[in-house]
C-alpha positions in Angstrom: 0.0 0.0 0.0 1.5 3.3 -1.0 1.4 6.4 1.2 0.6 9.3 -1.0 1.7 12.8 0.0 -0.9 14.2 2.5 -2.3 10.8 3.4 -3.1 10.3 7.1 -2.4 6.6 6.9 1.1 5.7 8.2 3.3 3.7 5.8 3.4 -0.1 6.2 6.9 0.1 7.7 5.8 2.7 10.2 2.8 0.7 11.1 4.9 -2.4 11.8 7.4 -0.5 13.9 4.6 1.2 15.8 3.0 -2.2 16.6 6.4 -3.5 17.8 6.7 -0.3 19.9 3.2 -0.8 21.5 4.1 -4.4 22.2 7.3 -3.4 23.9 5.6 -0.7 25.8 2.9 -3.0 27.1 5.3 -5.7 28.2 7.5 -3.2 30.0 4.7 -2.9 32.6 5.6 -6.4 33.7 9.3 -5.6 34.1 8.9 -4.8 37.8 7.9 -8.4 38.4 11.3 -9.5 37.3 12.9 -7.5 40.1 10.5 -8.3 42.9 10.9 -11.7 44.6 7.6 -13.3 45.4 9.3 -15.7 47.8 7.4 -17.4 50.6 5.3 -14.3 51.5 2.6 -14.9 48.9 2.6 -18.6 49.6 2.0 -18.0 53.3 -1.1 -15.8 52.7 -4.6 -17.1 53.5 -6.2 -17.6 50.1 -9.7 -18.4 48.9 -10.3 -21.8 47.4 -10.8 -20.2 44.0 -7.3 -18.6 44.0 -5.8 -19.5 40.6 -2.6 -21.6 40.5 0.6 -19.5 40.1 1.4 -20.9 36.6 -1.7 -19.3 35.1 -0.6 -15.7 35.5 2.3 -15.8 33.0 0.2 -17.1 30.1 -2.8 -14.9 30.9 -0.7 -11.7 31.1 1.1 -12.5 28.0 -2.1 -12.7 26.0 -3.5 -9.6 27.7 -0.4 -7.5 27.0 -0.6 -8.6 23.3 -4.3 -7.7 23.1 -3.6 -4.3 24.8 -0.8 -3.5 22.4 -2.9 -4.4 19.3 -5.8 -2.3 20.7 -3.5 0.7 21.3 -2.0 0.3 17.9 -5.4 0.3 16.2 -6.3 3.5 18.0 -2.9 5.0 17.2 -3.5 4.2 13.5 -6.5 6.5 13.6 -4.5 9.8 13.6 -1.7 9.1 16.1 -1.2 11.0 19.2 -2.4 14.3 17.6 -5.9 13.0 17.0 -6.1 10.4 19.8 -4.6 12.2 22.8 -7.5 11.3 25.1 -7.8 7.6 24.3 -4.0 7.0 24.2 -3.6 9.2 27.3 -6.1 7.0 29.2 -4.2 4.0 27.9 -0.9 5.3 29.4 -2.7 6.1 32.6 -4.0 2.6 33.1 -0.6 1.3 32.1 1.0 3.2 34.9 -1.5 1.9 37.4 -0.9 -1.6 36.1 2.9 -1.3 36.4 2.8 -0.1 40.0 0.4 -2.8 41.3 3.1 -5.5 41.4 5.6 -3.5 43.5 2.8 -2.5 45.9 1.4 -6.0 46.3 4.4 -8.3 46.0 7.3 -5.9 46.8 5.9 -3.9 49.7 3.2 -6.3 50.8 0.7 -3.4 50.9 -2.4 -5.4 50.0 -4.8 -2.6 50.9 -3.0 0.0 48.9 -2.7 -2.5 46.0 -6.4 -2.9 46.2 -6.9 0.9 45.9 -4.5 0.8 42.9 -6.3 -2.0 41.2 -9.7 -0.4 41.8 -8.4 2.8 40.1 -6.9 0.6 37.4 -10.3 -1.0 36.7 -11.8 2.5 36.3 -9.1 3.6 34.0 -9.4 0.4 31.9 -13.2 0.9 31.7 -12.6 4.5 30.5 -9.9 3.4 28.1 -12.2 0.7 26.7 -14.9 3.3 26.1 -12.6 5.7 24.5 -11.0 3.0 22.3 -14.5 1.8 21.3 -15.4 5.2 20.1 -12.3 5.3 17.8 -12.2 1.6 16.8 -14.7 -1.1 17.9 -12.1 -3.8 17.4 -9.8 -1.9 19.8 -12.5 -1.6 22.4 -13.3 -5.3 22.1 -9.7 -6.3 22.5 -9.6 -4.6 25.9 -12.6 -6.5 27.2 -10.6 -9.6 28.3 -8.2 -7.3 30.2 -11.2 -5.6 31.9 -12.6 -9.0 32.8 -9.3 -10.3 34.2 -8.7 -7.1 36.3 -12.3 -7.5 37.5 -11.5 -10.9 38.8 -8.1 -9.8 40.1 -9.7 -6.9 41.9 -12.1 -9.2 43.8 -9.2 -11.6 44.6 -7.0 -8.7 45.8 -9.9 -7.5 48.1 -10.5 -11.0 49.5 -6.7 -11.4 50.1 -6.7 -8.1 51.9 -9.7 -9.1 54.1 -8.3 -12.5 54.8 -4.8 -11.2 55.7 -5.3 -7.6 56.7 
């Protein structure tokens, strides 16, 4: 596909590079987990019977980060930052809340503060999903699994806080 002068559609190379950039950006949110030892603290917590096994988190988050990146890329393609400041700004805001949850919960063991963070994260994801939907329905749909997982994680965080507070 050519990119005629004056066209608002990014070139194919720029689109591929942008998608790679969004993927890297999304996965960087998980980088804090690499530096925070979970150790025996989490294993020693009282947990509900429906607490998922530890092995599930890696695959789930891998899929979610890919979906998030593709959603952001789809919105970015509709005019970049100039035209999509609100939607992409909300995305960055939820990304920040996502990135700080792990240090709060696993690093500092502040389960209550982590719950406040994840509750704000849920609100930001909901707002981002709505904003993305208005720009690109597929982008909005791609965020629904993320919203569902964070809904579940919010309930789990709350229960862990109540059981171990």
